[in-house]
FILO-376470 format. One record per atom (N, C-alpha, C, O): y, x, z; residue in one letter. Coordinates in steps of 0.02 Angstrom, whole numbers, plus 50000, padded with zeros to 5 digits. Example, Ala and Ser with C-alpha at 12.3 -4.5 7.8 and 13.67 -1.06 7.14 Angstrom:
497165066050390A
497755061550390A
498355066050390A
498345071250423A
498885064250354S
499475068450357S
500025064550394S
500575067050402S
END
This chain:
499395004150000M
500005000050000M
500635004250000M
501175001849982M
500585010750020T
501175014950023T
501115020749974T
500555022649956T
501675023549954S
501685029349909S
502215034249933S
502755032249954S
502045040749931A
502535045849946A
502885047549880A
502565050149834A
503515046149876V
503865047049812V
504355052849815V
504645054249868V
504455056049759G
504945061249754G
505635058249744G
505695052249731G
506165062349751P
506845059649745P
506995056649677P
507345051549672P
506725059549623A
506855056849557A
506515050049548A
506815045349521A
505905049549572A
505545043249568A
505885037949611A
505945032149591A
506105040049670R
506425035349717R
507075032649686R
507245026849696R
507425036949649M
508045034949616M
507905029449565M
508275024549560M
507365030249527Q
507215025349475Q
507025018549504Q
507245013449479Q
506635018549557I
506445012249589I
507065008749617I
507155002749608I
507485012549652A
508095009649681A
508545006849626A
508815001349634A
508635010549572R
509075008249518R
508805001749488R
509184997149473R
508145001449479G
507854995449450G
507964989349494G
508114983949468G
507874990049560L
507974984449605L
508704982249608L
508854976349611L
509164987149606I
509874985449606I
510064981649542I
510434976749545I
509814984049485E
509974980749421E
509724973549421E
510074969049398E
509114972549446L
508834965749448L
509254961249493L
509384955449476L
509444963849551R
509834959749598R
510524958049570R
510774952449576R
510834963049538D
511504961849508D
511454956749452D
511884952349446D
510934957249413R
510844952449357R
510764945349384R
511014940549354R
510404944749440A
510284938149470A
510884935749510A
510894929949533A
511384940049520E
511984938449559E
511794936149629E
512034931149654E
511354940149661L
511134938649729L
511384943949777L
511484949749757L
511494942049839T
511664946849891T
511024949749920T
510484947049909T
511074955049958Q
510484957849990Q
510184952950040Q
509574952750049Q
510614949050073I
510364944050120I
509954938750084I
509424936750108I
510194936450027Q
509834931349989Q
509164933949965Q
508664930349967Q
509154940149942V
508514943149919V
508034943749977V
507434942349970V
508284945750035A
507854946550094A
507544939950113A
506954939650132A
507924934550109E
507664927950127E
507094925850081E
506584923250104E
507174926950016V
506664925049967V
506044929549973V
505484927149969V
506164936049984A
505614940849987A
505254940850054A
504704943550060A
505554937750105G
505234937450170G
505284944050208G
504814946050243G
505854947450201C
505954953650237C
506664953850265C
507034949050257C
506844959350297S
507514959850326S
508004962650274S
507814965650224S
508654961450288K
509164964250244K
509144971850246K
509284975150197K
508954974650304A
508904981850311A
508374984750263A
508464990150236A
507834981050253T
507314983250207T
507574983250135T
507454988050098T
507934978050117V
508214977750049V
508694983650039V
508674986949987V
509114984950088S
509594990350084S
509244997150078S
509455001450040S
508704997950116R
508345004350115R
508015005550047R
508025011150022R
507735000350019Y
507385001249954Y
507885002249897Y
507695004749844Y
508505000249907E
509015001449856E
509375008149867E
509815009949827E
509195011749919D
509505018149934D
509025023649914D
508545025049950D
509145026949856W
508665031849831W
508645038149873W
508165042049867W
509145039349917T
509135045349958T
508685044450019T
508545049250055T
508455038350032D
507995037050087D
507315039950070D
507025038150019D
507065044450111R
506445047950095R
505825044950128R
505275047650122R
505905039350162R
505325036250193R
504855033350140R
505075031750084R
504235032650156R
503735030250109R
503895023050088R
504155019050127R
503745021550026V
503865014750001V
503205011049995V
502685014049983V
503235004550004K
502645000349994K
502714996849927K
503214993449914K
502204997649886W
502254994549820W
502274986949825W
502574983649783W
501954984149877A
501964976949886A
502684974549901A
502884969149879A
503054978549938T
503744976749952T
504174977349889T
504604973149877T
504054982549849V
504404983149786V
504274977049743V
504734974349712V
503654974849741K
503464968949701K
503824962749727K
504084958849688K
503834961849793A
504154955949823A
504904955849808A
505184950649793A
505224961649813L
505944962049800L
506104960749727L
506574957149711L
505704963649682A
505814962649611A
505724955349591A
506114952549552A
505214952149619E
505084945049604E
505624940649634E
505824935649604E
505874942449693A
506404938549725A
507044938749683A
507454934149687A
507134944049644C
507724944649601C
507614941649532C
508044942149488C
507034938549522G
506904935249458G
506684939949403G
506744938249344G
506424945749420G
506174950349369G
505604947349330G
505184943849359G
505584948649264N
505024946049225N
504394950149237N
504414955249272N
503844948049207A
503204951349221A
503214958749204A
502944962849242A
503514960549147A
503534967549126A
503954971749173A
503774977349189A
504524968949194E
504974972649239E
504644973749307E
504674979249335E
504344968549334V
504004969149399V
503434974049394V
503354978349438V
503034973549342A
502454977949334A
502674985249327A
502344989649354A
503224986449292A
503464993349283A
503664996349350A
503495002049365A
504024992549391L
504244995049455L
503664996049503L
503635001049540L
503194991449502V
502604992049545V
502194998149525V
501955001949568V
502104999149460E
501725004949436E
502045011449456E
501705016249474E
502705011649453M
503055017749475M
502945018949549M
502815024549571M
502985013549589A
502885014249661A
502175016449678A
502065020149725A
501695014149638K
500985015849652K
500815022949630K
500415026249663K
501115025249577S
500895031549546S
501295037549568S
501125043149548S
501805036649608Q
502235042349624Q
501905047649667Q
502155053349669Q
501365045949701A
501025051049741A
500695056349698A
500525061749722A
500605054849633A
500315059649587A
500835064849568A
501415064249586A
500615069949530A
501065075449511A
501605073149463A
502135076149460A
501475067749426G
501975065249379G
501805058149362G
501295055449384G
502235054949323W
502095048049305W
502295046749233W
502745049849205W
501925042049203W
502015040549133W
502465034449125W
502465029949167W
502845034449071V
503235028549052V
503145027448978V
502975032148941V
503265021348955G
503205020148884G
503025013048867G
502775011648813G
503135008348913N
502995001348900N
503554998448858N
504124997848883N
503424996448795P
503954993948753P
504274987448778P
504814985648755P
503944983948824A
504204977748850A
504734978848903A
505104974248922A
504784984948928V
505264986548980V
505944987748949V
505994991548900V
506484984648975P
507144985448944P
507424992448951P
507204996348993P
507924993948909E
508225000648908E
508525002548975E
508515008348995E
508804997549013W
509134999249076W
508635001749128W
508845004649178W
507985000449117L
507485002849164L
507195009549142L
506725012049172L
507485012549090S
507255019049066S
507415024349118S
507995025049138S
506915028149140P
507065033449188P
507565038549162P
507985041049200P
507525040149098L
507985045149070L
508705042849077L
509145046849096L
508845036549062V
509515033849069V
509725034049143V
510305035549158V
509265032349187S
509415032449259S
509605039449282S
510115040349316S
509195044349265F
509315051049288F
509965053949259F
510335057349294F
510085052549195E
510695055149164E
511325052149194E
511855055249195E
511265046049220S
511855042749249S
512085046249313S
512655045549333S
511635049949346L
511805053149409L
511745060749407L
511945064149454L
511465063449353A
511345070649349A
511985074649345A
512485072449317A
511965080649374G
512525085249369G
512425090149313G
512905093149288G
511795091049292Y
511645095649238Y
511015093249200Y
510595089649227Y
510965095449137E
510385094049096E
510245100149053E
510675102649017E
509625102649058L
509405108449020L
508905106048968L
508405102848986L
509025107648905V
508625104748851V
508355110148804V
508725114648784V
507715109648787T
507445113748733T
507305109148674T
507035103648683T
507495111248615A
507425107048555A
507125111148499A
507485114348461A
506455111048492P
506125115248442P
506155112648371P
506075116548324P
506255106148361T
506225103548292T
506805099148272T
506975098748213T
507135095748320L
507665091048304L
508255092048351L
508185094548407L
508845090048328V
509435090148372V
509335084948427V
509145079248412V
509445086648490P
509335081948545P
509835076148543P
510385076748517P
509625070548572G
510015064348569G
510735064948592G
511175061748564G
510855068848644L
511535069348672L
512015072848624L
512625072548634L
511755076148573L
512185079848527L
512135077248455L
512405080348409L
511805071648445Q
511725068948378Q
512345065148355Q
512665061648395Q
512515065748291T
513025061348263T
512705054548251T
512095053848252T
513115049548240R
512845042848228R
512415042748164R
511885039748163R
512655046148111D
512285046048048D
511625049748055D
511115047648026D
511625055248091Y
511005059048102Y
510505054748142Y
509925054248125Y
510755051648196A
510325047448238A
510025041748198A
509435040148204A
510445038648157R
510215032948117R
509685035148066R
509175031748057R
509805040748033A
509325043247984A
508665045048018A
508125043847991A
508705048048077L
508105049948114L
507705043848134L
507095043548124L
508045038848163L
507705032848186L
507425028848127L
506885025948131L
507785028848072S
507545025448012S
506905028847987S
506435025547966S
506895035447989G
506305039147967G
505705037948012G
505135039047992G
505845035748073Q
505305034248120Q
505075026948115Q
504665024648155Q
505355023348066G
505115016648052G
505535010948077G
505345005148068G
506105012248109L
506525006848134L
506945004048078L
507175007648034L
507034997448080T
507434994048029T
507854988548061T
507744986648119T
508334985848022G
508704979848043G
509054980448110G
509354985648126G
509014975048148D
509354974748213D
509094980048262D
509474982848301D
508444981348259R
508154986348304R
508454993248290R
508604997048337R
508554994848227L
508855001148208L
509565001548234L
509785006648261L
509944996148226D
510634995948250D
510664996748326D
511075000548352D
510224993248361Q
510224993448434Q
510045000348461Q
510365002848508Q
509535003448432E
509315009948456E
509835015348440E
509945019948479E
510155014748382T
510685019548365T
511265018948414T
511525023948438T
511465012748428E
512025011748475E
511835014148545E
512255017048579E
511215012848566A
510995015148632A
511035022748637A
511225025448689A
510865026148583R
510895033448584R
511615035848589R
511765040748623R
512065032448555M
512775034248560M
513035033048630M
513435036948656M
512825027548661Q
513055026048728Q
512805031248778Q
513155032748827Q
512215033948768R
511955039148812R
512425045048815R
512475048248867R
512765046448760Q
513175052448756Q
513795052048800Q
514135057148809Q
513945046248827T
514545045548869T
514475049548934T
514965050748968T
513855051548952V
513765055549013V
514135062249006V
514315065249056V
514235064448945L
514595070848935L
515335070148951L
515665075048968L
515585064048945D
516295062948958D
516465063149032D
517045064149051D
515975062349074R
516105062649147R
515985069649175R
516015070749235R
515835074449130G
515785081449152G
515095084049168G
515035089449197G
514565080349150M
513895083049161M
513805089449122M
514005089749063M
513525094549152R
513405100949119R
512785100449074R
512255098449097R
512865102249011L
512315101948963L
512205108948935L
512665112148911L
511575111148937W
511395117648908W
510795116448862W
510265114348884W
510885117848798V
510385116348748V
510165122748712V
510585126848693V
509515123548705I
509245128948665I
508905125848604I
508385122648609I
509205126948546L
508955124148483L
508565129448445L
508795135148437L
507975127748422D
507635132148375D
507985131648308D
508245126348290D
507995137048270E
508315136948204E
508005131548159E
508335129048113E
507385129748173T
507055124448136T
507455117948137T
507505114448088T
507755116548196A
508145110348203A
508755110248158A
508995104948138A
509015116148142L
509595116548098L
509405115648025L
509785112947985L
508805117948008R
508605117947937R
508165112147917R
508045111047858R
507915108347966R
507535102347950R
508025096847930R
508395094347972R
508015094947867Q
508505090047844Q
508335083047866Q
507795080447852Q
508795080047902V
508745073047924V
509305069247889V
509895070447904V
509135064647845G
509645061347805G
509855065847747G
509475070147725G
510445064747723S
510695068647665S
510965075447687S
511025076847746S
511115079647637A
511415086147652A
512095085147686A
512285089147729A
512455079947666S
513095078447697S
513015076747771S
513415078847813S
512495072847787V
512365071047857V
512225077347898V
512465078047954V
511835081947869M
511685088047904M
512295092447914M
512385095547967M
512715092847862A
513325096847868A
513765094147924A
514045097947963A
513835087547927D
514235084547980D
513915085748048D
514265086948098D
513245085548051Q
512905086548114Q
513015093748140Q
513135094748199Q
512955098548096L
513055105448117L
513785106748136L
513925110648181L
514235103448101G
514945103948120G
515055101048189G
515445103648229G
514715095548203H
514765092448269H
514495097048323H
514795097448377H
513945100448310L
513675105148358L
514165110848372L
514255112948429L
514475113248319H
514955118648325H
515535116548371H
515745120448414H
515785110548361E
516345108048402E
516115106648474E
516475107948521E
515505103748481A
515255102148548A
515195108448590A
515315108348650A
515005113948557G
514915120248593G
515565123048621G
515545127548663G
516125120448599K
516785122548625K
516975119048690K
517435121148725K
516605113748706R
516755110148768R
516575114548828R
516055117848826R
516975114548880P
516845118848938P
516195117248975P
515935121449011P
515945111148966T
515335109249002T
514715109248957T
514185107048978T
514775111748896V
514215111748849V
514075118848825V
514535122248801V
513465121048831D
513245127548804D
512685126348754D
512195122848769D
512755129148695I
512245128448643I
512035135448620I
512455139448601I
511395136648622Q
511115142948596Q
510575141348545Q
510215136348551Q
510535145448493V
510015144648442V
509515150248449V
509695156048458V
508885148448445L
508345153348443L
508195154648369L
507855150548337L
508435160148342P
508355161348270P
507645163248251P
507255165548293P
507485162348188F
506815164248164F
506675171648178F
506105173548191F
507205175748174T
507115182948184T
506925184848255T
506735190548268T
506985180048302A
506815181548372A
506065181448384A
505835183148438A
505685179348333G
504965178948341G
504755172548374G
505155167948381G
504115172048394P
503875165748425P
504225164348491P
504365169048528P
504355158048505P
504685156448569P
504255158448628P
503645157548627P
504575161048680C
504195163248739C
503965157448782C
503555158348826C
504235151548770A
504035145548806A
503995139848756A
504495136448745A
503425138648726P
503365133548674P
503415126548701P
503315125348760P
503585121948657G
503605114948675G
504305112348688G
504785116248693G
504355105748692Q
504995102448704Q
505005099448774Q
504535096048794Q
505535100848811F
505605097848877F
506345097848896F
506745101348866F
506505093848945L
507175094048973L
507135093449049L
506675090449077L
507635096349081I
507665096349154I
508335093249174I
508855095449152I
508305088149215L
508915085049241L
508945086049316L
508435085949350L
509545086949341G
509595087849413G
510305087149438G
510785086749399G
510365087149502R
511015087249536R
510925090849602R
510395090349633R
511425094549622E
511405098249684E
511995096249727E
512565096349705E
511845094449789D
512365092249835D
512265096049900D
511845094149941D
512655101349910E
512575105449970E
512785101650033E
512515102950087E
513255097050026R
513485093250085R
512955088250109R
512895086950169R
512575085550062D
512055080650080D
511435082150038D
511355079349983D
510995086650062P
510405088650023P
509975082750001P
509615083249951P
510005077150037R
509605071350017R
509815068749949R
509425065549914R
510445070049930S
510695067649866S
510535072449809S
510725071149752S
510195077949824S
509995082549772S
509325080349742S
508915077349776S
509235081749679M
508605080149647M
508535084149583M
509035086549556M
507915084749558A
507795087849493A
507145084949465A
506675083649503A
507125084049400V
506535081149369V
506455084149299V
506955085549266V
505835085049278V
505675087449211V
505425081549170V
505025077549194V
505675081049109Y
505455075649064Y
505115078849003Y
505405083148970Y
504495076748990L
504115078948932L
504035073048885L
503725068048904L
504305073548825E
504295067948779E
503695068448732E
503565073548701E
503325062948728L
502745062348684L
502865056648634L
503335052748644L
502455056148581P
502595051148529P
502685043948554P
503135040448531P
502255041648600Q
502285034748621Q
502545033748692Q
502695028048712Q
502595039048729R
502825038348798R
503025045248824R
502945050248789R
503275045548884G
503485051848913G
503185052748982G
502955047849012G
503195058849007V
502955060049075V
503505063549114V
503845067949087V
503595061549176Y
504105064349219Y
503755068149276Y
503275065749305Y
504025074049292L
503765078149346L
504335079649394L
504855082249374L
504245078149458D
504765079949506D
504485083849565D
504825084749615D
503875086349558D
503615090949609D
504015097449605D
504115100149551D
504265099949662P
504695105949661P
504385111849625P
504735115649591P
503725112849632D
503405118449598D
503415117649522D
503515122449486D
503315111449499D
503345110149427D
504045111349400D
504135114549348D
504545108749436V
505235109649414V
505405117049412V
505725119349364V
505215120849462A
505365128049465A
505035131649406A
505345136149377A
504415129749389A
504075133049334A
504425131849268A
504485136349227A
504665125749257Y
505005124249195Y
505705127449193Y
505945129249139Y
506015128249249K
506665131749250K
506575139049231K
506995141949197K
506015142049253I
505875148949234I
505765149449158I
506015154049126I
505395144649130M
505285144649057M
505945143849020M
506055147048969M
506375139449045F
507015138449012F
507435144849013F
507735146648963F
507435148249070N
507835154349076N
507555159849030N
507945163949004N
506905159949020R
506615164848973R
506845163348901R
507005167948863R
506845156948884L
507085155148817L
507825156648809L
508045158948756L
508205155548861R
508915156848859R
509045164248847R
509505166048810R
508635168548878A
508715175748868A
508505177848798A
508765182648770A
508025174248768Q
507775175948702Q
508235173448646Q
508275176548593Q
508585168048659A
509015164948608A
509655168948597A
509845173148638A
509985167548541S
510625170848525S
511165168548574S
511115163148602S
511665172748583G
512225170848625G
512655165648590G
512535163948533G
513155163248625T
513565157848598T
513955159948536T
514035155948490T
514185166148533A
514565168348474A
514125168748413A
514305166348359A
513525171848420D
513065172248363D
512815165348344D
512685163948285D
512735160948393T
512525154148378T
513055150548336T
512885147248287T
513685151348354A
514225148148316A
514225150748244A
514335146848197A
514105157248235D
514085160148167D
513505157248127D
513585155648068D
512925156448158L
512345153748123L
512465146448104L
512275144348050L
512765142548149L
512915135648134L
513375135148073L
513275130848030L
513875139548071T
514335139548014T
513985141347949T
514105138347897T
513545146347953T
513185148747893T
512735143247865T
512745141847805T
512335140047909V
511875134947886V
512255128747862V
512045125547814V
512815127147894R
513225121547871R
513475122647801R
513475118047760R
513685128747786Q
513935130247719Q
513385129547667Q
513515127647610Q
512765130847686E
512205130047640E
512115122647622E
511955121047565E
512225118247670Y
512165111047656Y
512745108547613Y
512675103447579Y
513305111947615L
513885109747578L
513895112047505L
514305109847465L
513435116447487R
513425119047419R
513215113747369R
513175115147309R
END
């Protein structure tokens, strides 16, 4: 009935319960009355910094009291049940975008470290690049419009000062997504993004040899020295149909070491800017 959850997992459960309650326009007292618990319990489950064990049955009762549909309730219960494991899977297409762990973590993260071996990551994509990419993955009509817009909305986290550090393989620059014009605009956008004080972009050129840490992953986190409970870090591994999140400290530390190795192997920001300009000119010919 109980699960020991990490801070990243706890954040996602709390955010989901808050979103459901806000949507239902209910107070914590009203939810407590329907769920058969105290207001203090509702408050605790909505506070992601609370490190006490959670009961999946209580998560279920609170979600149902807020009018969550079957998919939403099941997603939150599954997260509460599975958090004792080293990581947890997500990928239920019936779950709404606001319940996406990635969106939750980015909304509170202070930094994001990204490796991108084949494609430009979502936070740095132009609208035309994102649309061409999603179209190539089979999306059409309203779904294509919605997913493109959702990707653009994700990028607003950069406007609040979140630190972004991206390591792009040269493959991502040369893999054409959309027309040559779309790619030229995309590389120009990367060049300009790299000038922002909170954004660092490095390219791992073909001449650097094989990457010392293969694969695609991202690390999100926040550090709060005044209140360590508000600190968290999580690794996200993206797969074709779903993703896996890891918030065990040892896992996060291992991926941070891999990221730092890639950072040391990749070109510096000046050489990266030169390569972006060179490849962009090739698309403009």
